[in-house]
N, C-alpha and C positions, 0 to 999 in steps of 0.2 A: 503494500499500499504506499502510497505516495502520500506526504505531509500537506495538510490544509492548504497553506500559502501555496504551494507549487503546484496543486491542481487547481486552484482557483487561477494562478496565472496562466496554466496552460488552456484551461478553458476558455479565459478572456482573448487569448492568442488563437484558438482555433474559430471563433465566434467572429472575430474581426479581423479576417486575414488581409484586406487591402491597408488597415490600419497598420496591421503587423509590417506588410512590404515596406510601406512608406518609412515606417520608423526605421526598420533594418537597413534600407537605402540610404536615409539621412545619416545614419551613425557610420557606414561603411564611405559614404562621400566625404564626411567630417575626418575621419581617420587618414583617408586618402591625400586629403588637401594637407593637412597637418605634417604628413610625412614628407610630402612634396616642399612644403614652404622649408621646413627643416633640413631638408637636402639642400635647396638653394642656398638659404642663409650659410650652411657650412661651406659650399663652394663660394659664395662671394667671400666669406671670411679669409678661405686661403688665396684667392685671387688678389685681396686686397693686401694681405702680408706679402705677396710676392711682388706687388706694384710698389708698395711703400719701403719696405724693409731689405729686399733682396736686391736693389737697384746700386749702380755704381754712380756716384756724384761725378759733376763735371771737374769740379775744384774739390782738393785734399789740402787742409790748412792744419799744421802739426807744429809742434815746438819744441826745440830741442830739450835734453835732459840735462839741467845743469845744477851746478853745486850754489848755493844761496850764500849771498854776502854774508860775512861776519857781522855780528851786531856790534855797535861801538861800545856797550859796556863789557863785553866779552874780550875785546882786544884790550881794554884800559886795566880791567880787572880779572885776570885769567883763572884766579883762584877764588871768584867770589862765593858769596853766602848762596847763592842761588845756582842747584846743580840740577841736572835731568834726573827722571824718575830711574833710569838704568842705573846710572852712577850712585844713586841713594840706595838703591837695593843690594848693590856690590858694598858699599860700605857697612850697611847693616849687618850682613852677612859675616864681613870679616870681624867684627866688633864681638861677636858671640864666642 
């Protein structure tokens, strides 16, 4: 025996055949459109990335890597009170 809600649903589906066909057709069309639009969006995303990111520029601007100029206080007081964090860590470990 089928449960009561299921038997009521089957009775309505059998009694209203045209309404059932239109409902099933609408759901099928909606799912098909959803899948199609999702595929188009995915394809457009790939196309957009290839056009924007994977292109070579006409001009390339670059800077050379160079050493920073020494600061005036560092040249005047090489053994000053302020030291870098790396040298401070070494000093603490040597004091122990």
